[in-house]
C-alpha positions in Angstrom: -37.3 16.9 11.3 -37.0 15.0 7.8 -35.5 11.4 7.8 -32.8 13.1 4.5 -31.5 15.2 7.0 -30.8 12.7 9.4 -29.4 10.4 6.4 -27.3 13.5 5.1 -26.2 13.9 8.8 -24.8 10.4 9.4 -22.9 10.3 6.5 -21.5 13.9 6.8 -20.4 12.8 10.5 -19.0 9.3 8.9 -17.3 11.9 6.0 -15.7 14.0 8.4 -14.0 11.0 10.5 -13.0 8.8 7.7 -11.5 12.1 5.2 -10.5 14.7 7.7 -9.4 13.0 11.0 -8.2 9.8 9.5 -10.4 7.2 10.5 -10.0 3.3 9.1 -13.1 2.4 8.0 -13.9 -1.2 9.9 -17.1 -1.7 8.3 -19.9 0.0 6.6 -23.5 -1.5 5.9 -27.1 -0.5 6.1 -26.5 2.9 7.9 -23.8 2.0 10.1 -20.5 2.1 10.5 -17.0 1.1 12.3 -14.2 3.3 12.5 -10.7 2.6 14.1 -8.4 5.6 15.2 -5.1 4.4 14.8 -3.2 6.8 16.8 -5.1 6.4 19.8 -3.8 4.9 23.1 -5.8 2.7 24.3 -7.1 2.0 20.8 -10.5 4.2 20.0 -12.9 3.2 18.3 -16.5 5.0 17.2 -19.4 2.9 15.6 -22.2 5.2 13.9 -25.6 3.9 13.7 -28.8 6.0 12.2 -31.2 4.1 14.0 -34.9 5.3 15.4 -36.0 3.6 18.7 -39.3 4.2 20.1 -38.6 2.7 23.7 -35.6 1.8 25.9 -35.9 -1.4 26.3 -35.0 -1.2 22.2 -32.1 1.1 22.5 -30.3 -1.0 25.4 -30.9 -3.9 23.5 -28.6 -2.4 20.5 -26.2 -1.0 23.0 -25.7 -4.2 24.6 -24.8 -5.9 21.4 -22.6 -2.9 20.3 -20.8 -3.7 23.3 -20.0 -7.3 22.6 -19.2 -6.3 19.2 -16.5 -4.0 20.4 -15.2 -6.6 22.8 -15.4 -9.0 20.0 -12.7 -6.3 17.9 -10.8 -5.8 20.6 -9.6 -9.8 20.7 -9.9 -9.8 16.7 -7.5 -6.6 16.3 -5.2 -8.1 19.5 -5.4 -4.6 22.0 -5.2 -4.7 25.7 -8.1 -1.8 26.4 -10.4 0.0 23.7 -12.1 3.1 24.3 -15.2 4.0 22.1 -18.5 5.7 21.2 -21.4 4.7 20.1 -23.1 7.6 18.6 -26.8 7.1 17.2 -28.7 9.4 14.5 -31.7 9.4 15.4 -35.3 11.3 14.9 -36.2 11.2 18.5 -35.2 9.9 21.7 -37.0 7.0 23.0 -40.2 8.3 24.5 -39.5 6.6 28.1 -36.7 6.7 30.8 -33.2 5.4 29.6 -30.9 8.3 31.6 -28.9 4.8 32.9 -28.1 4.1 29.2 -25.7 7.6 29.5 -23.3 5.4 31.9 -19.8 3.9 30.0 -20.3 0.5 29.4 -17.7 -2.2 30.1 -17.0 -5.5 28.8 -14.1 -8.3 29.8 -12.4 -10.0 32.8 -10.5 -6.8 33.3 -13.6 -4.2 31.6 -10.4 -4.2 28.6 -13.2 -2.4 26.7 -15.5 0.4 27.5 -18.5 1.8 25.6 -19.9 5.5 25.5 -23.4 6.1 24.1 -23.8 9.3 22.5 -27.8 9.4 21.2 -28.0 12.8 18.5 -31.5 13.2 17.9 -34.0 16.2 16.4 -32.6 19.7 16.3 -29.1 18.8 14.6 -28.4 22.6 14.6 -28.6 23.1 18.4 -26.0 19.2 18.6 -27.7 18.4 21.5 -26.2 14.6 22.7 -26.8 12.6 26.1 -23.2 13.4 27.3 -20.9 15.6 28.5 -20.1 19.2 27.0 -16.6 18.5 26.2 -17.4 14.5 24.3 -20.3 16.4 22.5 -17.9 19.5 21.3 -15.2 16.6 20.1 -17.6 14.0 18.3 -20.5 16.3 16.7 -18.9 18.8 14.8 -20.9 21.6 13.0 -21.6 20.3 9.1 -23.5 22.7 6.2 -27.4 22.1 6.6 -28.9 21.4 3.6 -33.1 22.7 3.0 -33.4 21.2 -0.5 -34.1 17.3 -0.4 -32.7 16.9 -4.0 -29.1 18.5 -2.9 -29.0 16.8 0.0 -29.5 13.9 -2.2 -26.2 14.9 -4.4 -24.6 15.8 -1.4 -24.9 12.0 0.3 -24.1 10.6 -3.1 -21.0 12.7 -3.0 -20.4 11.6 0.7 -20.5 8.2 -0.1 -18.2 7.5 -3.0 -15.8 10.1 -0.9 -16.1 8.1 1.8 -15.3 4.6 0.0 -12.2 6.0 -2.3 -10.4 7.1 0.6 -11.1 3.5 1.9 -10.2 2.1 -1.2 -7.4 4.1 -1.9 -5.8 3.6 1.7 -5.9 0.0 1.4 -4.1 -0.1 -2.3 -1.8 2.4 -0.8 -1.4 -0.5 2.0 -1.2 -3.2 0.3 1.3 -1.7 -2.3 3.7 -2.0 0.9 3.6 -6.0 0.2 3.3 -6.3 -3.5 6.1 -4.0 -4.7 8.4 -6.5 -6.2 8.0 -11.0 -7.0 9.7 -13.5 -5.4 12.4 -13.8 -8.1 15.5 -14.5 -5.9 14.1 -16.1 -3.6 13.4 -18.9 -5.7 16.6 -18.6 -7.8 18.4 -18.9 -3.9 16.5 -22.0 -3.3 17.4 -23.8 -6.6 21.5 -23.3 -5.7 21.2 -24.3 -2.4 19.2 -27.5 -3.1 21.8 -28.0 -5.9 24.7 -27.1 -3.8 23.2 -29.8 -1.2 22.7 -32.7 -3.7 27.0 -31.8 -5.1 27.6 -32.4 -1.5 25.6 -35.6 -0.6 27.3 -37.0 -4.0 30.8 -36.2 -2.6 31.0 -37.4 0.7 27.5 -36.4 2.9 26.5 -33.3 4.1 26.8 -34.3 7.8 31.2 -34.9 6.8 32.7 -32.3 7.9 36.0 -32.6 5.9 33.5 -32.4 2.8 31.9 -29.6 4.5 35.0 -28.0 5.0 36.4 -28.9 1.5 33.2 -27.0 0.1 33.1 -23.5 1.9 31.7 -24.5 4.8 32.6 -21.8 7.7 36.1 -23.2 9.5 38.1 -20.7 11.6 41.3 -21.6 11.1 40.5 -21.3 7.0 39.4 -17.8 7.8 42.3 -17.0 9.6 44.6 -18.0 6.9 43.0 -15.7 4.3 40.0 -17.6 3.1 37.1 -15.2 3.7 34.8 -16.1 1.1 33.9 -19.2 3.5 31.6 -16.2 4.9 29.7 -16.6 1.9 30.1 -19.7 1.1 28.7 -21.4 4.1 25.5 -19.8 3.2 24.6 -22.0 0.4 26.0 -25.7 2.6 24.0 -27.5 5.0 24.0 -30.3 7.3 21.8 -32.7 6.7 18.8 -33.2 5.0 16.5 -31.4 7.8 18.5 -28.6 8.3 18.4 -28.4 4.7 14.0 -28.9 5.0 13.3 -26.1 7.6 15.8 -23.3 6.2 14.0 -24.0 2.9 11.0 -23.4 4.1 12.0 -20.7 6.2 13.5 -18.8 3.0 10.3 -19.6 1.1 8.0 -18.4 3.2 10.3 -15.1 4.3 12.3 -14.8 1.7 9.1 -14.4 -0.6 7.8 -11.9 2.1 10.4 -9.2 2.0 11.2 -9.8 -1.4 7.6 -8.4 -2.5 8.3 -5.8 0.1 11.7 -4.8 -0.9 11.8 -5.6 -4.2 14.5 -7.9 -5.7 17.3 -5.5 -5.7 17.2 -4.8 -2.0 16.3 -8.3 -1.1 19.3 -9.6 -2.5 21.6 -6.9 -0.5 19.2 -7.5 2.4 20.0 -11.4 2.3 24.0 -11.2 1.6 24.4 -8.3 4.2 22.7 -10.3 6.9 24.8 -13.8 5.7 27.7 -11.9 5.7 27.2 -10.4 9.1 26.1 -13.8 10.4 29.2 -15.6 9.5 31.4 -13.5 11.2 29.4 -13.3 14.2 29.9 -17.2 14.1 33.7 -16.9 13.6 34.0 -14.3 16.6 31.5 -16.7 18.9 31.2 -20.2 17.3 34.6 -22.8 17.6 33.1 -25.3 15.7 32.4 -25.5 11.3 29.5 -24.1 10.7 27.1 -24.3 7.4 23.5 -23.1 6.6 21.4 -20.2 5.4 20.1 -19.2 9.4 22.0 -16.1 9.4 20.6 -14.6 6.3 17.0 -15.9 7.1 16.9 -14.4 10.6 18.4 -11.2 8.6 14.7 -11.6 7.1 12.9 -11.7 10.4 15.2 -8.3 10.9 14.2 -6.7 7.8 10.7 -7.4 8.9 11.7 -5.7 12.0 12.8 -2.9 10.1 9.7 -2.6 8.5 7.8 -3.1 11.6 9.8 0.7 12.9 9.2 2.3 9.5 5.2 1.3 9.4 4.2 0.3 13.0 0.4 0.7 12.7 0.5 -1.6 9.3 3.0 -4.0 11.1 1.2 -4.7 13.8 -2.4 -5.1 12.1 -0.8 -7.2 9.9 2.2 -9.8 10.3 3.6 -8.0 13.5 2.6 -10.5 16.4 3.2 -13.2 14.4 6.9 -12.2 13.2 7.7 -11.2 17.0 6.2 -14.6 18.3 8.0 -16.4 15.9 11.2 -15.0 16.2 10.7 -15.0 19.9 10.4 -18.8 19.8 13.6 -19.3 17.6 15.5 -17.2 19.5 14.7 -19.1 22.8 15.6 -22.8 20.7 18.8 -21.0 19.6 19.5 -20.2 23.3 18.3 -23.7 24.5 19.9 -26.3 22.1 23.5 -26.1 22.6 24.6 -27.3 18.7 22.5 -24.7 17.3 24.9 -21.4 16.2 23.1 -18.5 17.8 25.7 -16.0 17.8 25.0 -16.7 13.7 21.1 -16.4 14.0 21.7 -13.1 16.2 24.1 -11.3 13.9 22.0 -12.1 11.2 19.1 -10.5 12.9 21.7 -7.3 13.2 22.5 -7.4 9.9 19.8 -7.5 8.5 18.0 -4.8 10.2 20.8 -2.1 9.8 20.5 -3.6 6.0 16.8 -2.8 5.7 17.2 0.5 7.1 20.4 1.2 4.5 18.5 0.6 1.6 15.3 1.1 3.1 11.6 0.3 1.7 10.7 1.3 -1.7 9.4 4.8 -2.2 10.8 5.7 1.8 13.1 8.9 1.4 16.0 9.7 4.5 19.4 9.4 2.7 21.5 11.4 5.8 20.2 8.1 8.1 21.2 5.8 5.4 24.8 6.9 5.8 24.3 6.4 9.5 23.4 2.6 9.1 26.0 2.0 6.4 28.8 3.1 9.3 27.1 1.0 11.5 27.0 -2.4 9.2 30.7 -1.4 8.5 31.9 -0.9 12.2 29.8 -4.1 13.1 30.8 -6.4 10.8 34.7 -5.0 11.6 34.5 -5.5 15.5 33.1 -9.3 14.8 35.9 -9.7 12.4 38.4 -8.3 15.0 37.3 -10.3 18.4 37.3 -13.0 15.9 41.1 -12.5 15.3 41.6 -11.9 18.9 40.3 -14.8 19.8 42.5 -16.7 17.7 44.0 -19.6 20.6 40.5 -20.9 21.0 39.3 -20.8 17.2 40.5 -25.0 17.2 38.2 -26.5 19.9 39.0 -29.6 21.5 35.5 -31.2 19.9 36.5 -30.1 16.6 39.7 -31.2 16.6 38.1 -34.6 17.5 35.8 -34.6 14.9 37.7 -33.7 12.1 40.2 -36.9 13.8 37.9 -39.2 14.0 37.0 -38.4 10.0 40.3 -38.3 9.2 40.8 -41.9 10.6 38.1 -43.7 9.3 39.2 -42.4 5.7 42.8 -44.0 6.7 44.5 -40.4 6.7 46.1 -41.2 9.8 49.2 -39.1 9.7 46.8 -36.4 9.9 44.5 -37.2 12.5 47.6 -37.6 14.6 48.8 -33.9 15.4 45.1 -33.1 16.4 44.7 -35.4 18.6 48.1 -34.3 20.0 47.4 -31.0 20.4 44.1 -31.7 22.7 46.4 -33.8 24.4 48.7 -31.2 25.3 45.7 -28.9 26.2 43.8 -31.3 28.2 45.2 -34.0 30.1 42.2 -35.5 31.4 40.1 -36.0 27.8 39.3 -39.5 28.0 37.9 -39.3 24.2 41.2 -37.6 23.0 43.2 -40.8 25.0 40.9 -43.4 23.2 41.4 -41.7 20.0 45.1 -41.7 20.4 45.4 -45.3 21.7 43.7 -46.6 18.2 46.2 -44.5 16.1 49.4 -46.0 18.2 47.8 -49.6 17.7 47.7 -48.7 13.9 50.9 -47.6 14.1 52.3 -50.8 16.1 53.0 -49.5 19.3 50.8 -51.6 21.6 52.6 -50.2 25.0 51.4 -46.8 24.1 48.4 -47.8 22.9 48.0 -49.7 26.3 49.0 -47.3 28.5 46.4 -44.6 26.8 43.7 -46.9 26.9 44.4 -47.4 30.5 44.7 -43.7 31.1 40.8 -43.8 29.1 39.6 -46.2 31.5 41.0 -44.1 34.8 39.0 -40.6 33.6 36.1 -42.9 32.1 35.6 -45.8 33.9 32.4 -46.7 32.1 33.6 -46.1 28.6 32.8 -49.8 27.3 34.4 -49.4 23.9 37.9 -48.7 25.5 37.8 -51.7 27.9 36.9 -53.9 24.7 40.2 -52.2 22.9 42.1 -52.9 26.1 41.6 -56.1 25.8 42.7 -56.2 22.3 45.8 -54.3 22.9 46.6 -57.0 25.9 45.9 -59.5 23.4 48.0 -58.4 21.2 50.9 -57.9 24.0 50.4 -61.8 25.3 48.7 -60.6 28.4 45.7 -63.2 28.5 44.5 -62.8 32.0 44.7 -58.9 31.6 42.9 -59.1 28.5 40.1 -61.3 30.1 39.9 -59.1 32.8 39.5 -56.6 30.6 36.7 -58.3 28.2 34.5 -59.2 31.5 34.2 -55.4 32.4 33.5 -54.3 29.0 30.7 -57.2 28.7 29.4 -55.8 31.9 29.4 -52.7 30.9 27.4 -53.9 27.3 26.1 -57.2 27.6 24.2 -56.3 24.0 27.8 -56.4 22.6 28.0 -59.3 20.6 32.0 -58.6 19.1 32.9 -58.6 23.3 31.5 -62.4 24.1 33.1 -63.4 20.9 36.7 -62.5 21.9 35.9 -63.4 25.2 34.5 -67.3 24.0 37.8 -67.2 21.1 40.2 -66.3 24.2 38.6 -68.4 26.9 39.0 -71.7 23.9 42.7 -70.8 23.1 
């Protein structure tokens, strides 16, 4: 058989797998191609090579190298297993014996990569192969035979162009998923978040709870009083620079990716729906003051997960595993760290998925499904809001009440701090921190005897509370109980010998 007939058959076979059977072209060079069947499980790889071998050792060496390359490809494609075929189109088979090469070749610690060899020698009309008949029928279809070399060369040229055009078109279609829009809204959001952080820092500080509440943080009692706008305003506030930096970094990368995929208008809807669901979820499950874009950012993860359900092959071939790993780490971190608002994160994640399914990817059609996801989003939001309302008696935790009371006291707003501490003590008569703060207020109000009683209760509940012993010494001193003051100071110094104020007061009392 002439060499050009073998070349023609090579391109006919490649053209068949790429254009008719939908295989993805992974590699093409020097009459060798690697193809991937994205629909097969385990992943199927086909290597087609136009090669001539005189001796079986030449063929054996190439087979061995091919299996090694297939194993590397398996790792690159992040597949657990690969089952493939190594097809040779040759003028003649090796002159010496090569029967042992007809067995499957395995590689990997658990033999995850398997390659079968198929050698097509002269006599293509009979479609002879070294493998089983069933495999041959699958791998080696019949193609038109040309006896005219000029016509064959024309056909080869056409087949090459069509294979390359088909591959290029498919690559452009895939790239179009990631280049639909420009991250305009992402940059606007980043600027707005940065501006709000600057404003808060200039008006009390972003770690100051009262300032956060004043500027629109999620504060459950205020929401119960009708300030629903806090569900949105809290998305633009951050608690401290690290919080701002981490969320801004995540928004820059995730927001840019999602906005390019979905377009600006869809991105804005996804972001704010996810942020709303995240805020309502925080309202339902977290009693603390909360702020940040985390819920909306997790919603962007949800949008990427929806893309994974709509385009699973492309998702896992590009960003899929990275997205899942990063998302998993963030969720685990949220459960491990007690101060992280995991309710907002998970709510935003679910909200982002539903919002993405609602707006859908560009060029995606499915209006009946959109109605389903719209209803799901509304039901989820209302259910979480209702749950937050029925937990009304838990909306003001003791921790939050004491934190607010401390900040009121730092600003000299003692009358506003008092009812917060009093409410905690009515619910928890074993809260040492509450008794300590109450004693401070009573001391400021001139109620020294009450302050003494509150401090005695404090050190009874927490004997290691050295600040309470020190304040108790001050109170005893004010009441004229010198011996009791000295005893409390000795206890405070023993617990915290590095505190110079304790020793100074002790020296003053001893010299009087």
